[in-house]
C-alpha positions in Angstrom: 161.8 30.5 142.2 163.8 31.7 145.1 161.3 33.3 148.2 163.8 36.4 148.1 163.1 36.7 144.0 159.0 36.4 145.2 158.8 38.8 147.4 161.1 40.9 145.1 158.4 40.7 142.9 155.2 41.3 145.1 156.7 44.5 146.4 157.2 45.7 142.7 153.6 44.7 142.3 152.2 46.5 145.1 154.3 49.7 144.2 153.1 49.5 140.4 149.1 49.3 141.9 150.1 52.6 144.4 151.5 54.2 141.5 148.8 53.7 139.3 145.9 54.3 142.2 147.6 57.5 142.8 147.6 58.4 139.6 144.1 57.6 139.3 143.2 59.7 142.4 144.9 62.6 141.4 143.3 62.8 137.6 139.9 62.4 139.6 140.6 65.2 141.7 141.9 67.2 138.7 138.7 66.6 137.0 137.1 67.8 139.7 138.5 71.1 140.1 139.0 71.6 136.0 135.1 70.8 136.2 133.9 73.0 139.0 136.8 75.8 137.6 134.8 75.9 134.4 131.3 76.0 136.2 132.7 79.1 138.0 134.5 80.7 134.8 131.1 80.2 132.7 129.1 81.4 135.3 131.3 84.5 135.6 131.5 85.0 132.1 127.6 85.3 131.7 126.8 88.7 131.0 123.7 88.2 132.5 124.8 86.7 136.0 128.6 87.5 136.4 127.9 91.2 137.4 125.4 90.0 140.6 126.8 88.5 143.4 130.5 89.5 143.7 130.5 88.5 147.3 129.3 85.0 146.6 131.8 84.8 143.5 134.6 85.3 146.0 133.6 82.5 147.9 133.3 80.2 145.7 136.9 81.1 144.1 138.1 80.7 147.6 136.3 77.2 147.6 137.5 76.3 144.5 141.5 77.1 145.5 141.1 75.6 148.8 140.1 72.2 146.7 143.2 72.6 144.6 145.3 72.6 147.6 143.6 70.2 150.2 144.7 66.9 150.8 143.8 63.3 150.0 141.3 63.4 153.2 140.1 66.1 152.7 139.2 66.8 148.9 135.5 65.0 149.2 134.6 68.0 151.6 136.1 70.7 150.0 134.6 69.6 146.4 131.3 69.6 148.3 132.0 73.1 149.7 133.5 73.9 146.6 130.0 72.8 144.5 127.7 74.5 147.1 129.6 77.9 147.1 129.1 77.6 142.9 125.6 76.8 143.0 125.0 80.0 146.0 127.0 82.2 143.6 124.9 81.2 140.8 121.4 80.9 142.6 122.6 84.8 144.3 123.6 86.3 140.8 120.1 84.7 139.5 117.9 86.3 142.3 120.1 89.6 142.0 119.4 89.6 138.0 115.6 88.9 138.2 115.7 91.9 141.0 117.1 94.4 138.9 114.9 93.2 135.9 111.9 93.2 138.3 113.1 97.1 139.0 113.7 97.9 135.4 110.4 96.4 134.6 109.3 98.6 137.4 110.5 101.6 136.4 109.4 101.1 133.0 106.0 100.6 134.2 106.3 103.8 136.3 107.8 105.7 133.1 104.7 103.8 131.4 102.3 105.1 133.9 103.6 108.7 134.2 103.5 108.7 130.4 100.2 107.7 130.4 99.2 110.1 133.0 100.8 112.9 131.0 98.9 112.4 128.2 95.5 112.1 129.8 96.3 115.2 131.4 97.1 117.0 128.1 94.0 114.9 126.4 92.4 116.6 129.7 93.8 119.7 128.8 93.1 119.6 125.4 89.6 118.8 125.9 88.9 121.9 128.2 90.8 124.3 125.8 87.7 122.4 122.9 84.5 122.8 125.5 86.1 126.9 126.1 86.4 127.5 122.4 83.0 125.7 121.6 81.4 128.1 124.5 83.8 131.3 123.5 82.2 129.9 119.7 78.4 130.0 120.9 79.0 133.0 122.9 80.6 135.1 119.8 77.6 133.6 118.0 74.8 134.8 120.3 76.3 138.3 120.6 76.3 138.3 116.9 72.5 137.4 117.3 72.0 140.0 119.3 73.7 142.3 117.6 71.8 141.2 114.5 68.3 141.0 116.5 69.1 144.8 117.8 69.5 145.9 114.2 67.0 144.4 112.7 64.8 146.1 115.5 66.5 149.1 114.9 65.9 148.6 111.4 62.4 147.8 112.0 61.8 150.8 114.3 63.5 153.1 111.8 61.0 151.7 109.3 57.9 152.4 111.3 59.2 156.0 112.1 60.0 156.9 108.6 56.2 155.0 107.4 54.9 157.2 110.2 56.7 160.2 109.3 55.7 159.3 105.7 51.9 159.1 106.4 52.4 162.2 108.9 54.1 164.0 105.5 51.1 162.5 103.5 48.5 163.5 106.1 50.1 166.8 106.1 50.5 166.9 102.2 46.6 166.2 102.0 45.4 168.8 104.6 47.3 171.6 102.9 46.0 170.2 99.6 42.7 170.2 101.1 43.2 173.4 102.3 44.6 174.7 98.8 41.6 173.5 96.9 39.2 175.3 99.3 41.6 178.1 98.9 41.4 178.3 95.6 37.2 177.4 95.6 36.8 180.4 97.9 39.2 182.4 95.2 37.1 180.9 92.3 33.9 181.7 94.0 35.3 185.6 95.2 36.1 186.2 91.5 32.4 184.4 90.3 31.6 186.9 93.1 33.3 190.0 91.7 32.6 189.0 88.6 28.9 189.0 88.9 28.9 192.2 91.0 30.8 193.8 88.3 28.5 192.8 85.4 25.2 194.0 87.8 27.2 197.5 88.0 27.6 198.0 84.5 24.1 196.6 83.6 22.8 199.3 85.9 25.4 202.3 84.5 24.1 201.1 80.8 20.5 201.7 82.3 20.7 205.1 83.6 22.3 206.9 80.2 19.7 208.5 78.2 18.5 206.7 75.2 19.6 208.2 71.8 16.5 209.0 69.8 16.2 207.3 66.8 15.7 209.2 64.1 12.5 209.6 61.7 13.2 208.6 58.6 12.3 211.4 55.9 9.6 211.9 53.5 
């Protein structure tokens, strides 16, 4: 084989190797970019994280766009920067999500504490009202008891007055009966005395009349 043919073949082999290396490098570059782009898209589509850290997401997109347009000499550095920007976006979104959850839990805790405080206040008001009603019931019962005692005392006093009046009436009736009995006895004695006086006067008149002579029997 002649020397020119050998050189031509060597040049063709080197050219083919260079093309192969370029394709391999381009394929690796495209794989890195696609891998990072998929990570960023998945992170942005996450409902728990995609709405947080918008500034960090924009920086990560800018780093990814820089990677896409980077030269061969810049690919490694731009890949590292894009990876770090995506990781920072993820961490920032997680931190904001955690903070949002913490604030939500804090609000829920505040709401629960407020609801508990309201329940405690309602229970305290109910207890105060219950004690007030009990006090009112006891006061009403005491007032009824006092009224019943006053009524019983009044009834007792009325009964005592009536009993005293009845005794007084009985005493008066007895005195009147005694007086009547005495009057009746005096009247009886007076009648007896009058009758006795009348009898004595009648006998005296009879004694003063002339006695009739008894006629003698004829012979």
